[in-house]
C-alpha positions as a Markdown table, in Angstrom:
| # | Residue | x | y | z |
|---|---|---|---|---|
| 1 | Met | -96.0 | -149.0 | -170.6 |
| 2 | Ile | -95.5 | -147.4 | -167.4 |
| 3 | Asp | -91.8 | -147.2 | -166.0 |
| 4 | His | -92.7 | -147.9 | -162.4 |
| 5 | Ser | -89.2 | -147.4 | -161.5 |
| 6 | Lys | -89.6 | -143.6 | -162.1 |
| 7 | Ile | -92.8 | -143.0 | -160.1 |
| 8 | Ile | -92.3 | -141.3 | -157.0 |
| 9 | Thr | -94.7 | -142.2 | -154.4 |
| 10 | Lys | -96.0 | -139.6 | -151.7 |
| 11 | Glu | -93.6 | -141.6 | -149.0 |
| 12 | Met | -90.7 | -141.5 | -151.2 |
| 13 | Ala | -91.3 | -137.5 | -151.8 |
| 14 | Glu | -91.7 | -137.2 | -147.8 |
| 15 | Ala | -88.8 | -139.2 | -147.1 |
| 16 | Arg | -86.5 | -137.1 | -149.7 |
| 17 | Lys | -88.1 | -133.8 | -147.9 |
| 18 | Leu | -87.0 | -135.0 | -144.5 |
| 19 | Glu | -83.6 | -136.1 | -145.8 |
| 20 | Glu | -83.0 | -132.4 | -147.2 |
| 21 | Leu | -84.4 | -130.9 | -143.9 |
| 22 | Ala | -81.9 | -133.1 | -141.9 |
| 23 | Glu | -79.2 | -132.1 | -144.4 |
| 24 | Gln | -80.0 | -128.3 | -143.9 |
| 25 | Ile | -80.0 | -128.5 | -140.0 |
| 26 | Arg | -76.7 | -130.4 | -140.1 |
| 27 | Ser | -75.2 | -127.9 | -142.2 |
| 28 | Ile | -76.5 | -124.8 | -140.3 |
| 29 | Arg | -75.0 | -126.5 | -137.3 |
| 30 | Asn | -71.6 | -127.4 | -138.8 |
| 31 | Asp | -71.4 | -123.5 | -139.7 |
| 32 | Lys | -72.1 | -122.8 | -136.1 |
| 33 | Leu | -69.4 | -125.0 | -134.9 |
| 34 | Arg | -66.9 | -123.7 | -137.6 |
| 35 | Ser | -67.4 | -120.3 | -137.1 |
| 36 | Asp | -68.3 | -119.9 | -133.5 |
| 37 | Tyr | -67.0 | -122.7 | -131.7 |
| 38 | Glu | -63.7 | -123.3 | -133.2 |
| 39 | Ser | -62.4 | -119.5 | -132.8 |
| 40 | Ser | -63.8 | -119.0 | -129.5 |
| 41 | Val | -62.2 | -122.4 | -128.2 |
| 42 | Gln | -58.9 | -121.8 | -130.1 |
| 43 | Gln | -58.8 | -118.3 | -128.2 |
| 44 | Leu | -59.5 | -119.7 | -124.9 |
| 45 | Ile | -56.7 | -122.3 | -125.2 |
| 46 | Arg | -54.3 | -119.5 | -126.0 |
| 47 | Trp | -55.2 | -117.8 | -123.1 |
| 48 | Ile | -55.1 | -120.9 | -120.8 |
| 49 | Asp | -51.5 | -121.2 | -122.0 |
| 50 | Glu | -50.9 | -117.9 | -121.0 |
| 51 | Ala | -52.4 | -118.1 | -117.7 |
| 52 | Glu | -50.6 | -120.8 | -116.1 |
| 53 | Asp | -49.2 | -118.4 | -113.4 |
| 54 | Asn | -52.3 | -117.0 | -112.7 |
| 55 | Pro | -54.8 | -119.5 | -111.0 |
| 56 | Ala | -57.8 | -117.2 | -111.1 |
| 57 | Ala | -57.5 | -116.5 | -114.6 |
| 58 | Leu | -56.7 | -120.4 | -115.5 |
| 59 | Ala | -60.0 | -121.1 | -113.6 |
| 60 | Glu | -62.1 | -118.5 | -115.4 |
| 61 | Tyr | -60.7 | -119.5 | -118.9 |
| 62 | Lys | -61.2 | -123.1 | -118.2 |
| 63 | Thr | -64.8 | -122.2 | -117.1 |
| 64 | Gln | -65.8 | -120.5 | -120.4 |
| 65 | Arg | -64.0 | -123.3 | -122.5 |
| 66 | Ser | -66.2 | -125.9 | -120.7 |
| 67 | Ala | -69.3 | -123.9 | -121.7 |
| 68 | Trp | -68.2 | -124.1 | -125.4 |
| 69 | His | -67.8 | -127.6 | -125.0 |
| 70 | Thr | -71.1 | -128.3 | -123.5 |
| 71 | Trp | -72.8 | -126.1 | -126.3 |
| 72 | Ala | -71.0 | -128.0 | -129.0 |
| 73 | Asp | -71.9 | -131.3 | -127.5 |
| 74 | Ala | -75.5 | -130.2 | -127.4 |
| 75 | Leu | -75.4 | -128.8 | -131.0 |
| 76 | Cys | -73.9 | -132.2 | -132.3 |
| 77 | Asp | -76.6 | -134.1 | -130.2 |
| 78 | Leu | -79.5 | -132.5 | -132.2 |
| 79 | Pro | -79.8 | -135.4 | -134.8 |
| 80 | Asp | -80.4 | -137.7 | -131.8 |
| 81 | Gln | -83.3 | -135.7 | -130.4 |
| 82 | Pro | -86.9 | -137.3 | -130.8 |
| 83 | Gly | -88.7 | -135.9 | -134.0 |
| 84 | Phe | -85.7 | -134.8 | -135.8 |
| 85 | Pro | -85.6 | -133.4 | -138.4 |
| 86 | Trp | -87.9 | -130.4 | -137.4 |
| 87 | Pro | -89.0 | -127.7 | -139.8 |
| 88 | Glu | -85.8 | -125.0 | -139.6 |
| 89 | Ser | -88.4 | -122.5 | -137.6 |
| 90 | Glu | -89.1 | -125.1 | -134.9 |
| 91 | Val | -85.3 | -126.2 | -134.3 |
| 92 | Leu | -84.6 | -125.6 | -130.5 |
| 93 | Trp | -81.0 | -124.5 | -131.0 |
| 94 | Pro | -78.9 | -124.7 | -127.7 |
| 95 | Lys | -78.1 | -121.2 | -126.1 |
| 96 | Gln | -74.6 | -120.3 | -127.4 |
| 97 | Pro | -72.4 | -119.1 | -124.6 |
| 98 | Pro | -71.0 | -115.4 | -124.5 |
| 99 | Lys | -67.8 | -114.9 | -126.5 |
| 100 | Pro | -64.8 | -115.6 | -124.4 |
| 101 | Thr | -63.6 | -112.8 | -122.3 |
| 102 | Arg | -60.2 | -111.7 | -120.9 |
| 103 | Tyr | -60.0 | -112.1 | -117.1 |
| 104 | Thr | -59.8 | -109.2 | -115.0 |
| 105 | Ala | -58.8 | -109.4 | -111.2 |
| 106 | Pro | -61.4 | -108.2 | -108.9 |
């Protein structure tokens, strides 16, 4: 007698594959947020705190921080995009901002 509860249909296998792919993309995204976003924003926050008496430096650091926040938001929005999950080679990762740089007066 066949145990029908152990039969995996083509649809079930495809659904499982999509779940694994989605988890893989989320994992890569989370790694990017942990490794790049958190350290960059923490550095910018330190520089913002130090630059409170220098309006030009403060504005530069806040602009850089805003770019990092925009990038992080775009990463977090990936699962909400049509067609998610995509094969890893087809993921349109948002362009990462440049690493934070110290302000130099003109």
